[in-house]
N, C-alpha and C positions, 0 to 999 in steps of 0.2 A: 213547602214542608210537607205536603200529602205525599209527593214523590219520594222524598226523603223516607218518610215512615214507612211506605211500603217496601221501599229497597231493603230497610233494616229488617221488615218483617220476613222478606225472602231469604236473607242471610241467616236469619235466626235458626233456620232448619237446616243449615249446611253443617257438615261434621266439624268438631271442634279444631282438628288439626288444619284443615283449610282455613278457618276463620284465623287461626293462630299465624299461620304462615303469610295471610294477607296482612296482619299486625306487623309481622318482622319486616315486611317489604315497605310498610308506611312509615315505620319508625325508622328505617334507612333512609327513606326519601327525606324524611323531616331533617335527620341529622346532615344530610348532603346539603339541603337548602337552607340550613338554620341562618347562615350568615348572609347568603346572597339573596334569597326570597323567604324572609320570615314569615310572611302571610300564608304562603304555601306551606312552609313547614309547620305552622301552628296547626293549619288544616288536617296536615297529616297525622299530627300528634293527637287531635280531638278525636279523630275518627278511629285511631288505633286504641285509644283510652276508652272510648265508648264499647268497643268490640271487647275488649278484655273485661270489662264490668260486666257485661252480658253474659260471657263465658262463666265468670263467677256466679252469677245468679242462676244460670241454666245449668251448668254442670260444675259444680263445686268440686267434684273429687279429681276432675281432669287436670293433671299438671298444676297443682293449686301453688305450689311454690313458684315455678316457673312464671306462672300468669302474675303472682304477687311481685315477684322480682320486676318484670317489666312494667307494671302499675308504678311501682316505687320510682323507676326510673324516669317515667312520663311526668310522674308528680314532681320530679326535681327539673324537668326540662319546659313543662308548660308555664308556670308563673313567672319565669324569668322573661320568656319572650312575650307574654301579654303584657307585663309592665313595661317592657321596650316598645310595644305597640299601642300602649295607653288603652288597653281593651279591659273594661272592668271584670273581675274575677268573681266566680259563684263558689259557694261553699263546698268543700270537696267531700260530697256526699253521693255515695252510689245510687241512692234512690232518687236522687234529684235529676231530672231529665236535662241532657245538654243542648236540647233544641235551639232554645234562644239564644245561648251564646253560640252555637255552631250557625245560626242564621246571621248573626252579626259578622261572625268571622267570614261566612261565604259571601255576604254583601261587600266586604272590604277587599276580598279576593277578586270579585267581580270588578271593583273600581280599580284594584292593581292591575287587572289584566287589560281594561280599558286604557289605562295609563300607559302601559307598555304598548300597546297598539298605537296610541296617539305618538309616543315617542319614536316608533318605527316609522310611522307616516312622515313625522317631522325629519327624521334621518333623511328619508327618501327625498323629500323636498330639498332639504339643504344640498344633497348630493347633485339634484338636479339643477339648483340654482347655481351650484359651484362649477358644474358642467356648462351651463350657459355662460355663465362669467369667463369660464376660461376661452370658450369660442369667440365670445365677444372680443377678449383681450388679444386673442390670437389674430382675429380679423382686423383689429385696429392696429397691430404690430405691421401687418401686411400693408395696409393702407398706407401708415406712415413711411414704409421702406420705399414705396412708389410714388410718395408726394414729391413735387418738384422743390428743388432747393429754394431757400429763402433769399430775397433780393435786399440788397443793401440799401440805404436809403436814397443814394445817388442814382442807381439803377431803378429804383421805385419811381423815383422823380421822372426820370428819362422815358420810362414806359408810358407814365400818365401823361406826359408832355404828347407823346406820339399817339397815345388813344385820343386827347383832345383835338389833335390835328385831323385825325381820322374821321372824328365826329363832326367837325367842322366841314371838312370835304363832304361827307355824305349830306349834311344839312345844304350846303350849296347845290350838290348834285340833286337832291330832291327838289329845291326850289326851281333850279333850272329845268328839271324834268316836268314840273308842274306848268311852268310857262309854255315850253314847247308842246306839250300836250292841250293847252288851251288853244295855242295858234294852230296846231294840227287840227283841231276840232272845227275851228272857224274856217280854215282854209278848205276843209273838206265839205263844210257846209256851202262856201261859195261855190266849190266845184260842183256839187249836187245843183245848185240853183242853177250854174250855167249849162249844165247839160240838160235841164229842164227847159230852158230858154232856146238851147239849140235844136231840142226836139220840138218845141212849139215853131221856131224858124223854119225847121225842115218842113214840117207840116204846112205851114204858112206858104212855104215855096211852092209846096207840090199843088197846092190849092190856086195859088195866083199864077202858076205856070202857064195855064192855058188863057189867062186873061190878060196878061199884060205883054208889052211888046219887048223886042229883045234889049232895049236899053234899061228898062226896069229889071229885066233879069240878071242883067250885068251888075247893077247895082245891089241886087239881092246876092249875087254870088261874092261880092266884094264884101258885104257885111257878113256872110256866111264865113268867109276866110278869115275876117277878123275875129269873129265869135270863136272859130277853131284855134286861132293862134292864143287868145287868151286862155282857152281851155287847155292849151298844151303847157302854157306858162304855170297855171295854177296845179295842173297834174304834176309836173316837176318839182314845184315848190313842196306839194304835199308828200311826194316820194322823198324829197332830202329831209323833211321833218320826220317822216317814219324812219329813215335811217339813223338820225340822230337819237329819236327816242329809243331805239334798240340799243345803241352805244350806251345810253344813261342807265337803261335798265341792266345791261351787263356789268357796268360799273358798280351799281348798288348791290347785285348779287355777289361780286367779288369783295365787297367791303360790308359785311353784315353789321 
């Protein structure tokens, strides 16, 4: 309100013709916005009305008839639009300041501006949502285009049966693989034990080589040969088990 009063005080010193030209523009704007933006139109009418009344007070001789005609026109425009906006009217008295009414109108205009801004933001959001929905619909259509054809009940049952057979095969292979893995570990452990025994026998042979006769050495040689044969047998078995395990691993990879 202080800024408004200062603004009016500054305009009071301007020449009457400049004030009148501003009034003409304000009335023209009010007439143009009368239907589409009644709040802004009323704001222009009230400003023009106040300026004309100040002209009458400060310079009564300046184009008195023209000023009176404009005031009469505004008196015919302001009350209907105020009734339309349900704004209380003050008594039409030139001596009565229009500041309270103007403050009310300015407040309503601010609210109207905020509403317009919110509507614009809402429209932008709706546009963005529509754009997202369109993109989603297009992607959905593309996905449906590349979707495999639907199977009839007979084909579906056949596929399920084949899948069940594959699952059973996989279960069997996994079970057999576990058995072979267990046997492999057992054989490998036996092989390790035999290798340790062979090493011990070799050391024992070396230790007694100088202490025993030829017959004892021959017996040790026979025992040594027997142990080597056992080792070879277990070694071959371990290799066979390892080959079978590799085959099972390959089958499991081919049937995920």
